[in-house]
C-alpha angles and dihedrals in degrees: 000000000000086000096056090045089053089050094051093047090050090050091050097051092038093091094051087049093054089048094053090050091051093048093051099047119072119255136179120253115270099176131053088239089061094051120114112271092225089088095062088039093057091042089052091049088056092053094050094058114065092170136017138179117258087204091054106033091164087074092058140069095271096067094109100015093112093049092049102040098082104029095038125012095037094052090046091053093050091049091047093051089051099048097041092051094235112162114242113257110254117162097143094112091053094051092045090050093050093046096046090049090053089049091050092052091048093049094047094048090050094050090047091050090046094052092045091055092045091058090055094243084137139357128263114255139171091272091060093054092043094052090048088052088048090051093052090054090046089053090053090049095053096042096050089046087055090051089048089067087065087051098054105286109148096015135093114275096225088066091062133084127230097260092050093052089048090053090048091056092050090051090046092056089051093050090049091055093043092051095048093048096046092049091053094046092048091055092045089053093054094044090052089049088057088052093054093045108045121050098191108126097217093045091051091053090051089051092049091051088050090051089052094049092048092054093045094051092047092052089050091052095044091051091048091048091054093049099040090107124027123226090047094230087068088076089076101015101041095082085077099073137042132224086042118238129216121029120330124184122209095274095186090052091053089049094050091044091056094043096047095046090052095048090049090050090048092056092043095050091049092054097045101073088044092064088060099039090053093064094052117118096242136118113273091250093051091044091051090049091053090048094051089048091055093043094053093046090053093048 
């Protein structure tokens, strides 16, 4: 009887023993109330500073951001996502689908163009070789962007570790150069096609000047992209620290310069052949049809 009484007593006090053990052992926070208070403190620090000096970042809200981001804010964001029941952001399948579709269209177009040239329907020219080179860079861009989905593209950054984020930045650098070079080569292919098509000397001189301008601006953007962070390893490692050390160029200015120049070139190249087609001795309807064909081809 005493044995059964002892067993009953042990069973009754067993839950309290587990509670004491759980309370004494360290656990990770499971509720928002249990989260570290440094995250609200950093957020409040951001709210207090409406402006801050770039020259003296220690006076602004970013003084300790690099220290807190991993041990504090990142953990808080993970905890907040879990407790609020938000689904984890996962767009990698959509991104891969879009990129591989673009890659398939590019490959099909190049194969079709190559077959057409092989059957002597038209002669090979500089524009053909340039568009093939552009398709190679486009292929590199699409493939690397597919790999970027395995390095965090399309997912929340607080779910990634340091090595994955660094790999993402390396891939991003390759994609940037592939995009800039492919865009330059596509424009050069179209411009060399104009040279083969239109014999007017003045028009050909304008085309050659446009080619030179396209090449020069691409070289400028490429050099600025290589020098945007110095030392060079900060291009993929520099995300770990704020304020950034070393030499940092105005990256938004480089992006807007490249975008503005290319938009202006697109409009310019769209208008160039229309000036020649307008003077053709065709009926207005046929002339308009030829202009539409050229316009669609350029677009």
